[in-house]
C-alpha positions in Angstrom: -14.6 8.5 3.7 -10.9 9.5 4.1 -9.3 10.1 7.6 -9.7 13.8 7.4 -13.3 13.5 6.7 -14.1 10.6 9.3 -12.1 13.1 12.0 -14.4 15.6 11.0 -17.4 13.6 10.9 -16.3 12.0 14.1 -15.7 15.7 15.9 -19.1 17.0 14.8 -20.9 14.4 16.3 -19.0 15.2 19.8 -19.7 18.8 19.5 -23.4 18.1 19.1 -23.2 15.7 21.8 -21.4 18.0 23.9 -23.5 21.2 23.2 -26.7 19.0 24.3 -25.1 18.0 27.5 -24.4 21.7 28.6 -28.0 22.4 27.7 -29.1 19.7 29.9 -27.1 21.1 32.8 -28.2 24.3 32.2 -31.9 23.4 32.3 -31.4 21.2 34.9 -29.5 23.9 37.3 -31.9 26.5 36.3 -34.9 24.1 37.4 -33.0 23.6 40.7 -31.7 26.9 41.8 -33.6 29.5 39.4 -32.1 31.2 36.5 -31.4 34.3 38.2 -29.2 32.5 40.7 -27.3 30.6 37.7 -26.4 33.7 35.9 -25.6 35.2 39.0 -23.2 32.3 39.9 -21.9 32.2 36.8 -21.5 36.2 36.3 -23.3 36.1 33.2 -26.5 38.3 32.1 -29.9 37.1 33.4 -31.4 36.0 29.8 -28.0 33.7 29.1 -28.9 30.5 30.8 -32.4 30.6 29.1 -30.8 31.3 25.8 -28.0 28.2 26.4 -30.9 26.2 27.5 -32.9 26.7 24.1 -29.7 26.3 22.2 -30.2 29.7 20.8 -26.5 30.5 22.2 -23.0 28.6 23.2 -21.7 28.5 26.4 -18.1 30.1 26.8 -15.6 27.7 27.8 -15.3 29.1 31.3 -18.7 29.0 31.9 -18.7 25.7 30.9 -16.3 24.6 33.8 -17.9 27.0 36.0 -21.1 25.5 35.2 -19.9 21.7 35.8 -18.3 22.5 39.0 -21.7 24.0 40.1 -23.6 21.2 38.7 -21.3 18.8 40.8 -21.9 20.6 44.1 -26.0 20.8 43.6 -25.6 17.1 42.8 -23.5 16.2 45.9 -26.0 18.0 47.9 -28.6 16.6 46.6 -27.2 13.1 47.8 -27.0 14.6 51.0 -30.0 16.0 51.6 -33.6 16.9 50.1 -33.5 19.5 47.2 -35.5 21.9 50.0 -32.7 21.4 52.5 -30.1 21.8 50.0 -31.1 25.1 48.9 -31.6 26.5 52.2 -27.9 24.8 53.0 -26.2 27.0 50.0 -27.8 30.3 51.4 -26.9 29.7 54.8 -23.9 30.8 57.1 -21.9 27.6 57.0 -19.4 27.3 60.3 -17.2 24.9 57.8 -16.8 27.9 55.7 -15.6 30.1 58.1 -19.4 31.5 58.5 -19.7 32.5 54.8 -22.6 31.0 52.8 -21.5 27.9 50.3 -22.8 30.6 47.1 -20.5 33.2 48.4 -17.8 30.6 48.3 -18.5 29.3 45.3 -18.6 32.7 43.8 -15.3 33.9 45.1 -13.2 30.6 45.3 -14.7 28.0 44.0 -15.7 24.5 44.8 -13.0 22.9 46.6 -14.1 24.3 50.1 -17.6 24.1 49.4 -17.2 20.2 48.6 -15.3 19.5 51.8 -18.3 21.2 53.9 -20.4 19.0 52.2 -18.5 16.0 52.9 -18.2 17.3 56.7 -21.4 17.7 57.4 -22.7 14.3 55.5 -20.1 12.6 57.8 -21.3 14.4 60.9 -18.6 16.4 61.4 -19.0 19.7 63.3 -17.0 23.2 63.0 
């Protein structure tokens, strides 16, 4: 097998593994947050997360980044609180976020402020 064929085969294996990982994360997020909420947070049609999980449709690169950010936030929350408490926290006004809910901040500004709020609360800080 020549260099070009080797690169092509390696790229194909990476793409398959990458797509499987994206499907896995989409599945986990929809299990934790619900299909409609994941779609809302990513700004996509409500049916898309289901199609991603099934492998019927690929995830656009911009949505992959947002999904990975959301995955990190939810994973971090689950390190600090039980999943039930984490779900309530995401929808509750938060003093570390100026009274906004973490989900609203995620939608509007991304993960950075939300992660700081999780870290502050995990450390027992009060806003």
